[in-house]
C-alpha positions as CSV (number, residue, x, y, z in Angstrom):
1,M,1.0,12.2,0.2
2,K,2.3,8.8,1.2
3,F,0.3,5.6,0.5
4,P,0.6,4.3,4.1
5,K,-1.0,7.5,5.3
6,L,-3.8,7.2,2.7
7,L,-4.5,3.6,3.7
8,L,-4.7,4.4,7.4
9,E,-7.0,7.3,6.7
10,A,-9.3,5.0,4.7
11,I,-9.2,2.5,7.5
12,G,-10.1,5.2,9.9
13,R,-13.1,6.2,7.9
14,A,-14.4,2.7,7.7
15,E,-17.4,1.7,9.7
16,I,-15.5,-1.1,11.5
17,P,-15.2,-0.4,15.3
18,L,-11.3,-0.3,15.2
19,R,-10.8,3.3,16.4
20,F,-10.9,2.4,20.0
21,E,-8.2,-0.2,20.0
22,P,-4.6,1.3,19.9
23,G,-2.7,0.2,16.9
24,A,-5.8,-1.4,15.3
25,D,-5.5,0.6,12.1
26,E,-1.9,-0.4,11.6
27,A,-2.7,-4.0,12.3
28,V,-5.4,-4.0,9.5
29,A,-3.1,-2.0,7.2
30,A,-0.1,-4.5,7.4
31,P,-1.8,-7.5,5.7
32,V,-3.6,-5.2,3.1
33,S,-0.1,-3.7,2.2
34,E,1.4,-7.1,2.1
35,L,-1.3,-8.5,-0.2
36,L,-0.8,-5.6,-2.6
37,R,2.9,-6.0,-2.5
38,A,2.5,-9.7,-3.4
39,W,0.0,-8.8,-6.2
40,L,2.3,-6.1,-7.7
41,R,5.4,-8.5,-7.6
42,S,3.4,-11.3,-9.3
43,H,3.0,-9.0,-12.3
44,R,6.7,-8.4,-13.0
45,S,8.0,-9.5,-16.4
46,Q,11.4,-10.6,-17.4
47,F,10.7,-9.0,-20.9
48,D,9.0,-5.6,-20.1
49,D,11.3,-3.1,-18.5
50,A,8.8,-0.4,-18.6
51,R,6.3,-2.5,-16.8
52,N,8.9,-3.4,-14.2
53,A,9.7,0.2,-13.7
54,L,6.1,1.1,-13.1
55,I,5.8,-1.8,-10.6
56,Q,8.9,-0.5,-8.8
57,E,7.4,2.9,-8.5
58,L,4.2,1.5,-7.2
59,L,6.1,-0.7,-4.6
60,E,8.0,2.4,-3.5
61,E,4.6,4.3,-3.0
62,L,3.2,1.4,-1.0
63,D,6.3,1.4,1.2
64,G,6.0,5.1,1.8
65,S,9.5,5.9,0.2
66,R,7.8,7.8,-2.7
67,D,4.8,10.3,-2.7
68,V,1.6,9.2,-4.4
69,P,1.2,11.4,-7.4
70,A,-1.6,14.1,-6.9
């Protein structure tokens, strides 16, 4: 499954009255995704290639270009 879909499903289950506004779920998901992206990038290291590889995988999951492991 792709992370963007997981995020939209979580937002859809929230008890916030967004369901009736077209595009509201995506509007909420965008800043959450950007926050996570910035947080992951802030943990990159110039000395730890394994850490950077994991961060890259997580960023790809966040962007939806890689499936989230089951």
